[in-house]
C-alpha positions in Angstrom: 0.0 0.1 0.1 2.9 2.4 0.7 4.2 2.0 -2.5 0.9 3.6 -4.1 0.8 6.6 -1.7 2.6 9.2 -3.2 3.7 12.7 -2.4 3.1 15.2 -4.6 3.5 19.1 -3.6 3.9 19.8 -7.3 0.6 18.2 -8.4 2.1 16.6 -11.5 0.1 13.7 -10.7 -3.4 15.0 -9.6 -4.6 14.3 -13.3 -4.4 10.2 -12.4 -4.9 10.3 -8.6 -7.7 8.3 -7.1 -7.6 10.0 -4.1 -6.5 13.3 -3.2 -5.8 14.5 0.2 -5.1 18.3 0.7 -3.1 19.4 3.7 -2.5 22.7 3.1 -2.7 25.9 5.0 -6.0 26.3 6.9 -7.3 29.1 4.9 -10.6 28.9 3.4 -9.7 31.0 -0.3 -6.5 28.9 -0.5 -8.0 25.8 -0.2 -11.0 26.7 -2.5 -8.6 28.0 -4.8 -6.5 24.1 -4.7 -9.9 22.2 -5.2 -10.9 24.4 -7.9 -7.4 23.7 -9.9 -7.8 20.1 -9.0 -11.6 20.4 -10.4 -10.3 21.1 -13.5 -7.6 18.5 -13.8 -9.2 15.2 -12.1 -13.0 15.1 -12.2 -13.4 11.5 -10.6 -10.9 11.3 -7.8 -12.0 11.1 -4.2 -10.9 14.8 -2.9 -10.3 14.8 1.0 -9.4 17.9 3.1 -7.2 17.8 6.2 -9.5 21.1 7.7 -10.2 20.9 11.3 -12.3 24.6 11.2 -13.8 25.7 7.7 -17.1 23.5 6.5 -17.1 21.3 3.8 -20.0 22.7 2.2 -18.2 25.9 2.1 -14.9 24.4 0.1 -17.2 22.5 -2.1 -19.3 25.1 -3.3 -17.5 25.4 -6.7 -16.8 21.4 -7.6 -18.4 20.1 -10.4 -19.5 17.0 -8.2 -19.5 18.5 -4.4 -20.6 15.1 -2.8 -16.9 13.9 -4.2 -15.1 15.6 -1.0 -14.8 14.8 2.2 -13.3 15.7 5.7 -9.9 13.7 7.0 -8.6 15.8 9.9 -5.2 14.2 11.5 -3.2 15.5 13.7 0.1 14.9 16.2 -1.4 12.9 19.3 -3.4 15.7 21.6 -1.1 14.7 24.5 2.0 15.7 22.6 0.2 19.3 21.2 1.0 22.4 22.8 
């Protein structure tokens, strides 16, 4: 499974991805811009966001198929966070 997980900071493989996990800064405008661009390049991948505070409905507003956006929040163990 690890061989199929590809970190892709530049987005070179987005067109062929089955699942795309976004983990950029926690700014709604930036996440919306990223998802808009991804939506132009890949129309079928499951889109996952690492947001903890932005409504998924807001991020999905401009997607052709908003139902393909899911939330998947991950972080360091709580007891290790400041």
